[in-house]
PQR file of N, CA, C, O and H, with PARSE charges and radii, in Angstrom:
ATOM      1  N   MET A   1      99.226  93.786 106.431 -0.4000 1.5000
ATOM      2  CA  MET A   1      99.772  94.806 105.510 -0.0000 2.0000
ATOM      3  C   MET A   1     101.227  95.197 106.030  0.5500 1.7000
ATOM      4  O   MET A   1     101.552  95.286 107.214 -0.5500 1.4000
ATOM      5  N   SER A   2     102.002  95.402 104.974 -0.4000 1.5000
ATOM      6  CA  SER A   2     103.353  95.746 105.275 -0.0000 2.0000
ATOM      7  C   SER A   2     103.627  97.349 104.976  0.5500 1.7000
ATOM      8  O   SER A   2     102.772  98.018 104.395 -0.5500 1.4000
ATOM      9  H   SER A   2     101.738  95.330 104.012  0.4000 1.0000
ATOM     10  N   ASN A   3     104.673  97.823 105.342 -0.4000 1.5000
ATOM     11  CA  ASN A   3     105.133  99.162 105.036 -0.0000 2.0000
ATOM     12  C   ASN A   3     105.741  99.271 103.525  0.5500 1.7000
ATOM     13  O   ASN A   3     105.761 100.362 102.954 -0.5500 1.4000
ATOM     14  H   ASN A   3     105.367  97.280 105.814  0.4000 1.0000
ATOM     15  N   ASP A   4     106.180  98.215 102.978 -0.4000 1.5000
ATOM     16  CA  ASP A   4     106.658  98.200 101.596 -0.0000 2.0000
ATOM     17  C   ASP A   4     105.505  98.239 100.550  0.5500 1.7000
ATOM     18  O   ASP A   4     104.542  97.473 100.579 -0.5500 1.4000
ATOM     19  H   ASP A   4     106.163  97.329 103.442  0.4000 1.0000
ATOM     20  N   LEU A   5     105.698  99.167  99.665 -0.4000 1.5000
ATOM     21  CA  LEU A   5     104.786  99.295  98.575 -0.0000 2.0000
ATOM     22  C   LEU A   5     105.073  98.273  97.592  0.5500 1.7000
ATOM     23  O   LEU A   5     106.211  98.266  97.121 -0.5500 1.4000
ATOM     24  H   LEU A   5     106.481  99.789  99.642  0.4000 1.0000
ATOM     25  N   LYS A   6     104.091  97.259  97.135 -0.4000 1.5000
ATOM     26  CA  LYS A   6     104.323  96.308  96.243 -0.0000 2.0000
ATOM     27  C   LYS A   6     103.720  96.671  94.956  0.5500 1.7000
ATOM     28  O   LYS A   6     102.662  97.300  94.995 -0.5500 1.4000
ATOM     29  H   LYS A   6     103.168  97.265  97.517  0.4000 1.0000
ATOM     30  N   ARG A   7     104.259  96.356  93.771 -0.4000 1.5000
ATOM     31  CA  ARG A   7     103.980  96.694  92.546 -0.0000 2.0000
ATOM     32  C   ARG A   7     104.061  95.629  91.465  0.5500 1.7000
ATOM     33  O   ARG A   7     105.122  95.011  91.375 -0.5500 1.4000
ATOM     34  H   ARG A   7     105.119  95.846  93.739  0.4000 1.0000
ATOM     35  N   ILE A   8     103.076  95.344  90.644 -0.4000 1.5000
ATOM     36  CA  ILE A   8     103.130  94.533  89.487 -0.0000 2.0000
ATOM     37  C   ILE A   8     102.825  95.368  88.187  0.5500 1.7000
ATOM     38  O   ILE A   8     101.804  96.055  88.133 -0.5500 1.4000
ATOM     39  H   ILE A   8     102.214  95.846  90.717  0.4000 1.0000
ATOM     40  N   GLU A   9     103.655  95.309  87.213 -0.4000 1.5000
ATOM     41  CA  GLU A   9     103.422  95.964  85.903 -0.0000 2.0000
ATOM     42  C   GLU A   9     103.262  94.832  84.790  0.5500 1.7000
ATOM     43  O   GLU A   9     104.001  93.850  84.723 -0.5500 1.4000
ATOM     44  H   GLU A   9     104.484  94.751  87.257  0.4000 1.0000
ATOM     45  N   CYS A  10     102.250  95.084  83.968 -0.4000 1.5000
ATOM     46  CA  CYS A  10     102.076  94.222  82.817 -0.0000 2.0000
ATOM     47  C   CYS A  10     103.068  94.540  81.703  0.5500 1.7000
ATOM     48  O   CYS A  10     103.965  95.358  81.905 -0.5500 1.4000
ATOM     49  H   CYS A  10     101.650  95.882  84.023  0.4000 1.0000
ATOM     50  N   ASP A  11     102.939  93.945  80.587 -0.4000 1.5000
ATOM     51  CA  ASP A  11     103.822  94.382  79.452 -0.0000 2.0000
ATOM     52  C   ASP A  11     103.609  95.817  79.110  0.5500 1.7000
ATOM     53  O   ASP A  11     102.514  96.364  79.238 -0.5500 1.4000
ATOM     54  H   ASP A  11     102.210  93.280  80.422  0.4000 1.0000
ATOM     55  N   PRO A  12     104.768  96.461  78.635 -0.5600 1.5000
ATOM     56  CA  PRO A  12     104.581  97.940  78.425  0.2800 2.0000
ATOM     57  C   PRO A  12     103.491  98.285  77.314  0.5500 1.7000
ATOM     58  O   PRO A  12     102.902  99.365  77.263 -0.5500 1.4000
ATOM     59  N   LYS A  13     103.311  97.283  76.481 -0.4000 1.5000
ATOM     60  CA  LYS A  13     102.233  97.489  75.420 -0.0000 2.0000
ATOM     61  C   LYS A  13     100.850  97.541  76.055  0.5500 1.7000
ATOM     62  O   LYS A  13      99.955  98.209  75.539 -0.5500 1.4000
ATOM     63  H   LYS A  13     103.790  96.406  76.522  0.4000 1.0000
ATOM     64  N   CYS A  14     100.669  96.836  77.177 -0.4000 1.5000
ATOM     65  CA  CYS A  14      99.474  96.892  77.779 -0.0000 2.0000
ATOM     66  C   CYS A  14      99.272  98.186  78.755  0.5500 1.7000
ATOM     67  O   CYS A  14      98.227  98.833  78.831 -0.5500 1.4000
ATOM     68  H   CYS A  14     101.397  96.293  77.596  0.4000 1.0000
ATOM     69  N   GLY A  15     100.407  98.426  79.449 -0.4000 1.5000
ATOM     70  CA  GLY A  15     100.287  99.571  80.323 -0.0000 2.0000
ATOM     71  C   GLY A  15      99.696  99.398  81.690  0.5500 1.7000
ATOM     72  O   GLY A  15      99.689 100.329  82.495 -0.5500 1.4000
ATOM     73  H   GLY A  15     101.256  97.900  79.388  0.4000 1.0000
ATOM     74  N   PHE A  16      99.207  98.233  81.957 -0.4000 1.5000
ATOM     75  CA  PHE A  16      98.546  97.923  83.225 -0.0000 2.0000
ATOM     76  C   PHE A  16      99.604  98.018  84.410  0.5500 1.7000
ATOM     77  O   PHE A  16     100.703  97.486  84.254 -0.5500 1.4000
ATOM     78  H   PHE A  16      99.212  97.476  81.304  0.4000 1.0000
ATOM     79  N   VAL A  17      99.293  98.692  85.604 -0.4000 1.5000
ATOM     80  CA  VAL A  17     100.142  98.796  86.657 -0.0000 2.0000
ATOM     81  C   VAL A  17      99.225  98.674  87.879  0.5500 1.7000
ATOM     82  O   VAL A  17      98.144  99.260  87.831 -0.5500 1.4000
ATOM     83  H   VAL A  17      98.400  99.124  85.731  0.4000 1.0000
ATOM     84  N   VAL A  18      99.558  97.962  88.978 -0.4000 1.5000
ATOM     85  CA  VAL A  18      98.903  97.972  90.219 -0.0000 2.0000
ATOM     86  C   VAL A  18      99.879  98.005  91.260  0.5500 1.7000
ATOM     87  O   VAL A  18     100.894  97.311  91.193 -0.5500 1.4000
ATOM     88  H   VAL A  18     100.437  97.486  89.016  0.4000 1.0000
ATOM     89  N   GLN A  19      99.594  98.904  92.387 -0.4000 1.5000
ATOM     90  CA  GLN A  19     100.517  98.962  93.598 -0.0000 2.0000
ATOM     91  C   GLN A  19      99.716  99.264  94.693  0.5500 1.7000
ATOM     92  O   GLN A  19      98.747 100.023  94.659 -0.5500 1.4000
ATOM     93  H   GLN A  19      98.770  99.468  92.441  0.4000 1.0000
ATOM     94  N   SER A  20     100.214  98.541  95.864 -0.4000 1.5000
ATOM     95  CA  SER A  20      99.406  98.810  97.063 -0.0000 2.0000
ATOM     96  C   SER A  20     100.453  98.305  98.157  0.5500 1.7000
ATOM     97  O   SER A  20     101.448  97.655  97.837 -0.5500 1.4000
ATOM     98  H   SER A  20     101.001  97.925  95.892  0.4000 1.0000
ATOM     99  N   HIS A  21     100.157  98.647  99.448 -0.4000 1.5000
ATOM    100  CA  HIS A  21     100.890  98.150 100.608 -0.0000 2.0000
ATOM    101  C   HIS A  21     100.490  96.899 100.946  0.5500 1.7000
ATOM    102  O   HIS A  21     101.175  96.226 101.716 -0.5500 1.4000
ATOM    103  H   HIS A  21      99.348  99.175  99.708  0.4000 1.0000
ATOM    104  N   ASP A  22      99.259  96.404 100.380 -0.4000 1.5000
ATOM    105  CA  ASP A  22      98.763  95.085 100.725 -0.0000 2.0000
ATOM    106  C   ASP A  22      98.964  94.124  99.501  0.5500 1.7000
ATOM    107  O   ASP A  22      98.393  94.207  98.414 -0.5500 1.4000
ATOM    108  H   ASP A  22      98.702  96.951  99.754  0.4000 1.0000
ATOM    109  N   GLU A  23      99.938  93.147  99.916 -0.4000 1.5000
ATOM    110  CA  GLU A  23     100.318  92.238  98.809 -0.0000 2.0000
ATOM    111  C   GLU A  23      99.103  91.442  98.221  0.5500 1.7000
ATOM    112  O   GLU A  23      98.962  91.282  97.009 -0.5500 1.4000
ATOM    113  H   GLU A  23     100.402  93.079 100.799  0.4000 1.0000
ATOM    114  N   LYS A  24      98.220  90.945  99.178 -0.4000 1.5000
ATOM    115  CA  LYS A  24      97.056  90.213  98.588 -0.0000 2.0000
ATOM    116  C   LYS A  24      96.229  91.084  97.602  0.5500 1.7000
ATOM    117  O   LYS A  24      95.700  90.579  96.611 -0.5500 1.4000
ATOM    118  H   LYS A  24      98.334  91.074 100.163  0.4000 1.0000
ATOM    119  N   GLU A  25      96.138  92.320  97.880 -0.4000 1.5000
ATOM    120  CA  GLU A  25      95.331  93.179  97.040 -0.0000 2.0000
ATOM    121  C   GLU A  25      96.041  93.308  95.620  0.5500 1.7000
ATOM    122  O   GLU A  25      95.410  93.330  94.563 -0.5500 1.4000
ATOM    123  H   GLU A  25      96.567  92.730  98.685  0.4000 1.0000
ATOM    124  N   VAL A  26      97.343  93.386  95.711 -0.4000 1.5000
ATOM    125  CA  VAL A  26      98.046  93.432  94.313 -0.0000 2.0000
ATOM    126  C   VAL A  26      97.790  92.160  93.638  0.5500 1.7000
ATOM    127  O   VAL A  26      97.357  92.219  92.487 -0.5500 1.4000
ATOM    128  H   VAL A  26      97.855  93.368  96.570  0.4000 1.0000
ATOM    129  N   LEU A  27      97.985  91.059  94.160 -0.4000 1.5000
ATOM    130  CA  LEU A  27      97.897  89.837  93.610 -0.0000 2.0000
ATOM    131  C   LEU A  27      96.455  89.502  93.132  0.5500 1.7000
ATOM    132  O   LEU A  27      96.273  88.937  92.054 -0.5500 1.4000
ATOM    133  H   LEU A  27      98.337  91.011  95.095  0.4000 1.0000
ATOM    134  N   ASP A  28      95.487  89.841  93.913 -0.4000 1.5000
ATOM    135  CA  ASP A  28      94.005  89.726  93.424 -0.0000 2.0000
ATOM    136  C   ASP A  28      93.649  90.603  92.285  0.5500 1.7000
ATOM    137  O   ASP A  28      92.888  90.173  91.417 -0.5500 1.4000
ATOM    138  H   ASP A  28      95.635  90.300  94.789  0.4000 1.0000
ATOM    139  N   ILE A  29      94.169  91.869  92.218 -0.4000 1.5000
ATOM    140  CA  ILE A  29      93.965  92.791  91.175 -0.0000 2.0000
ATOM    141  C   ILE A  29      94.693  92.427  89.825  0.5500 1.7000
ATOM    142  O   ILE A  29      94.201  92.629  88.715 -0.5500 1.4000
ATOM    143  H   ILE A  29      94.786  92.218  92.923  0.4000 1.0000
ATOM    144  N   ALA A  30      95.883  91.885  90.052 -0.4000 1.5000
ATOM    145  CA  ALA A  30      96.673  91.520  88.904 -0.0000 2.0000
ATOM    146  C   ALA A  30      96.134  90.201  88.337  0.5500 1.7000
ATOM    147  O   ALA A  30      96.121  90.023  87.119 -0.5500 1.4000
ATOM    148  H   ALA A  30      96.283  91.721  90.953  0.4000 1.0000
ATOM    149  N   ARG A  31      95.699  89.295  89.174 -0.4000 1.5000
ATOM    150  CA  ARG A  31      95.059  88.039  88.620 -0.0000 2.0000
ATOM    151  C   ARG A  31      93.802  88.303  87.839  0.5500 1.7000
ATOM    152  O   ARG A  31      93.492  87.636  86.852 -0.5500 1.4000
ATOM    153  H   ARG A  31      95.710  89.439  90.164  0.4000 1.0000
ATOM    154  N   LYS A  32      93.098  89.283  88.307 -0.4000 1.5000
ATOM    155  CA  LYS A  32      91.813  89.632  87.570 -0.0000 2.0000
ATOM    156  C   LYS A  32      92.090  90.253  86.314  0.5500 1.7000
ATOM    157  O   LYS A  32      91.422  89.958  85.323 -0.5500 1.4000
ATOM    158  H   LYS A  32      93.349  89.825  89.109  0.4000 1.0000
ATOM    159  N   HIS A  33      93.135  91.193  86.263 -0.4000 1.5000
ATOM    160  CA  HIS A  33      93.563  91.787  85.067 -0.0000 2.0000
ATOM    161  C   HIS A  33      94.069  90.750  84.031  0.5500 1.7000
ATOM    162  O   HIS A  33      93.701  90.867  82.862 -0.5500 1.4000
ATOM    163  H   HIS A  33      93.677  91.433  87.068  0.4000 1.0000
ATOM    164  N   ALA A  34      94.901  89.734  84.402 -0.4000 1.5000
ATOM    165  CA  ALA A  34      95.338  88.713  83.610 -0.0000 2.0000
ATOM    166  C   ALA A  34      94.356  87.961  82.841  0.5500 1.7000
ATOM    167  O   ALA A  34      94.495  87.629  81.664 -0.5500 1.4000
ATOM    168  H   ALA A  34      95.200  89.639  85.352  0.4000 1.0000
ATOM    169  N   LYS A  35      93.283  87.700  83.638 -0.4000 1.5000
ATOM    170  CA  LYS A  35      92.149  86.799  83.151 -0.0000 2.0000
ATOM    171  C   LYS A  35      91.225  87.610  82.297  0.5500 1.7000
ATOM    172  O   LYS A  35      90.764  87.101  81.275 -0.5500 1.4000
ATOM    173  H   LYS A  35      93.170  87.970  84.594  0.4000 1.0000
ATOM    174  N   GLU A  36      90.940  88.756  82.620 -0.4000 1.5000
ATOM    175  CA  GLU A  36      89.943  89.620  81.901 -0.0000 2.0000
ATOM    176  C   GLU A  36      90.613  90.270  80.460  0.5500 1.7000
ATOM    177  O   GLU A  36      89.992  90.374  79.403 -0.5500 1.4000
ATOM    178  H   GLU A  36      91.314  89.170  83.450  0.4000 1.0000
ATOM    179  N   LYS A  37      91.806  90.615  80.648 -0.4000 1.5000
ATOM    180  CA  LYS A  37      92.343  91.280  79.495 -0.0000 2.0000
ATOM    181  C   LYS A  37      93.209  90.448  78.687  0.5500 1.7000
ATOM    182  O   LYS A  37      93.424  90.742  77.511 -0.5500 1.4000
ATOM    183  H   LYS A  37      92.312  90.530  81.507  0.4000 1.0000
ATOM    184  N   HIS A  38      93.779  89.314  79.300 -0.4000 1.5000
ATOM    185  CA  HIS A  38      94.745  88.378  78.505 -0.0000 2.0000
ATOM    186  C   HIS A  38      94.281  87.009  78.471  0.5500 1.7000
ATOM    187  O   HIS A  38      94.924  86.174  77.836 -0.5500 1.4000
ATOM    188  H   HIS A  38      93.604  89.076  80.255  0.4000 1.0000
ATOM    189  N   ASP A  39      93.217  86.697  79.098 -0.4000 1.5000
ATOM    190  CA  ASP A  39      92.661  85.315  79.105 -0.0000 2.0000
ATOM    191  C   ASP A  39      93.693  84.351  79.675  0.5500 1.7000
ATOM    192  O   ASP A  39      93.868  83.239  79.177 -0.5500 1.4000
ATOM    193  H   ASP A  39      92.694  87.375  79.613  0.4000 1.0000
ATOM    194  N   MET A  40      94.383  84.805  80.748 -0.4000 1.5000
ATOM    195  CA  MET A  40      95.440  83.964  81.406 -0.0000 2.0000
ATOM    196  C   MET A  40      95.090  83.603  82.814  0.5500 1.7000
ATOM    197  O   MET A  40      94.634  84.505  83.516 -0.5500 1.4000
ATOM    198  H   MET A  40      94.240  85.708  81.153  0.4000 1.0000
ATOM    199  N   ASN A  41      95.231  82.486  83.292 -0.4000 1.5000
ATOM    200  CA  ASN A  41      95.011  82.116  84.605 -0.0000 2.0000
ATOM    201  C   ASN A  41      96.373  82.156  85.423  0.5500 1.7000
ATOM    202  O   ASN A  41      97.033  81.128  85.577 -0.5500 1.4000
ATOM    203  H   ASN A  41      95.602  81.753  82.722  0.4000 1.0000
ATOM    204  N   ALA A  42      96.736  83.279  85.898 -0.4000 1.5000
ATOM    205  CA  ALA A  42      97.939  83.574  86.586 -0.0000 2.0000
ATOM    206  C   ALA A  42      98.072  82.903  87.962  0.5500 1.7000
ATOM    207  O   ALA A  42      97.096  82.971  88.710 -0.5500 1.4000
ATOM    208  H   ALA A  42      96.200  84.114  85.773  0.4000 1.0000
ATOM    209  N   THR A  43      99.150  82.277  88.365 -0.4000 1.5000
ATOM    210  CA  THR A  43      99.200  81.649  89.695 -0.0000 2.0000
ATOM    211  C   THR A  43      99.735  82.833  90.683  0.5500 1.7000
ATOM    212  O   THR A  43     100.208  83.883  90.249 -0.5500 1.4000
ATOM    213  H   THR A  43      99.943  82.221  87.758  0.4000 1.0000
ATOM    214  N   ASP A  44      99.610  82.553  91.942 -0.4000 1.5000
ATOM    215  CA  ASP A  44     100.251  83.406  92.925 -0.0000 2.0000
ATOM    216  C   ASP A  44     101.903  83.408  92.669  0.5500 1.7000
ATOM    217  O   ASP A  44     102.592  84.423  92.766 -0.5500 1.4000
ATOM    218  H   ASP A  44      99.226  81.700  92.295  0.4000 1.0000
ATOM    219  N   GLN A  45     102.358  82.220  92.359 -0.4000 1.5000
ATOM    220  CA  GLN A  45     103.875  82.142  92.295 -0.0000 2.0000
ATOM    221  C   GLN A  45     104.253  82.824  91.009  0.5500 1.7000
ATOM    222  O   GLN A  45     105.375  83.332  91.025 -0.5500 1.4000
ATOM    223  H   GLN A  45     101.798  81.395  92.280  0.4000 1.0000
ATOM    224  N   GLN A  46     103.546  82.947  89.878 -0.4000 1.5000
ATOM    225  CA  GLN A  46     103.966  83.605  88.717 -0.0000 2.0000
ATOM    226  C   GLN A  46     103.844  85.169  89.020  0.5500 1.7000
ATOM    227  O   GLN A  46     104.700  85.953  88.610 -0.5500 1.4000
ATOM    228  H   GLN A  46     102.635  82.534  89.865  0.4000 1.0000
ATOM    229  N   LEU A  47     102.742  85.577  89.754 -0.4000 1.5000
ATOM    230  CA  LEU A  47     102.550  87.000  90.011 -0.0000 2.0000
ATOM    231  C   LEU A  47     103.571  87.540  90.936  0.5500 1.7000
ATOM    232  O   LEU A  47     104.008  88.684  90.816 -0.5500 1.4000
ATOM    233  H   LEU A  47     102.046  84.940  90.087  0.4000 1.0000
ATOM    234  N   LYS A  48     103.978  86.655  91.925 -0.4000 1.5000
ATOM    235  CA  LYS A  48     105.008  87.047  92.965 -0.0000 2.0000
ATOM    236  C   LYS A  48     106.317  87.240  92.272  0.5500 1.7000
ATOM    237  O   LYS A  48     107.141  88.040  92.716 -0.5500 1.4000
ATOM    238  H   LYS A  48     103.622  85.725  92.022  0.4000 1.0000
ATOM    239  N   GLY A  49     106.546  86.493  91.137 -0.4000 1.5000
ATOM    240  CA  GLY A  49     107.750  86.417  90.427 -0.0000 2.0000
ATOM    241  C   GLY A  49     107.728  87.925  89.635  0.5500 1.7000
ATOM    242  O   GLY A  49     108.801  88.446  89.330 -0.5500 1.4000
ATOM    243  H   GLY A  49     105.876  85.843  90.776  0.4000 1.0000
ATOM    244  N   MET A  50     106.817  88.393  89.415 -0.4000 1.5000
ATOM    245  CA  MET A  50     106.683  89.696  88.698 -0.0000 2.0000
ATOM    246  C   MET A  50     106.609  90.943  89.707  0.5500 1.7000
ATOM    247  O   MET A  50     106.816  92.082  89.289 -0.5500 1.4000
ATOM    248  H   MET A  50     105.946  87.970  89.662  0.4000 1.0000
ATOM    249  N   MET A  51     106.340  90.711  90.903 -0.4000 1.5000
ATOM    250  CA  MET A  51     106.081  91.737  91.976 -0.0000 2.0000
ATOM    251  C   MET A  51     107.474  92.337  92.412  0.5500 1.7000
ATOM    252  O   MET A  51     108.444  91.601  92.595 -0.5500 1.4000
ATOM    253  H   MET A  51     106.172  89.786  91.242  0.4000 1.0000
ATOM    254  N   LYS A  52     107.527  93.632  92.561 -0.4000 1.5000
ATOM    255  CA  LYS A  52     108.627  94.441  92.871 -0.0000 2.0000
ATOM    256  C   LYS A  52     108.238  95.373  94.019  0.5500 1.7000
ATOM    257  O   LYS A  52     107.068  95.732  94.148 -0.5500 1.4000
ATOM    258  H   LYS A  52     106.739  94.229  92.413  0.4000 1.0000
ATOM    259  N   SER A  53     109.195  95.766  94.847 -0.4000 1.5000
ATOM    260  CA  SER A  53     108.951  96.918  95.866 -0.0000 2.0000
ATOM    261  C   SER A  53     109.044  98.182  95.110  0.5500 1.7000
ATOM    262  O   SER A  53     109.946  98.367  94.293 -0.5500 1.4000
ATOM    263  H   SER A  53     110.145  95.474  94.742  0.4000 1.0000
ATOM    264  N   ALA A  54     108.176  99.011  95.353 -0.4000 1.5000
ATOM    265  CA  ALA A  54     108.030 100.302  94.703 -0.0000 2.0000
ATOM    266  C   ALA A  54     108.506 101.392  95.455  0.5500 1.7000
ATOM    267  O   ALA A  54     108.434 102.534  95.001 -0.5500 1.4000
ATOM    268  H   ALA A  54     107.443  98.860  96.017  0.4000 1.0000
TER
END
């Protein structure tokens, strides 16, 4: 776990946001959201590209 807060936001029309100090947790939650809400199989590389420090 790092001190930096990591954040992934979905499309503004969707409104989904996840943030945590644990990068793996952010990736896991965002991947689950992408699959369940958008029927997408997002890769770690795609999700890390969307990740920002909060």
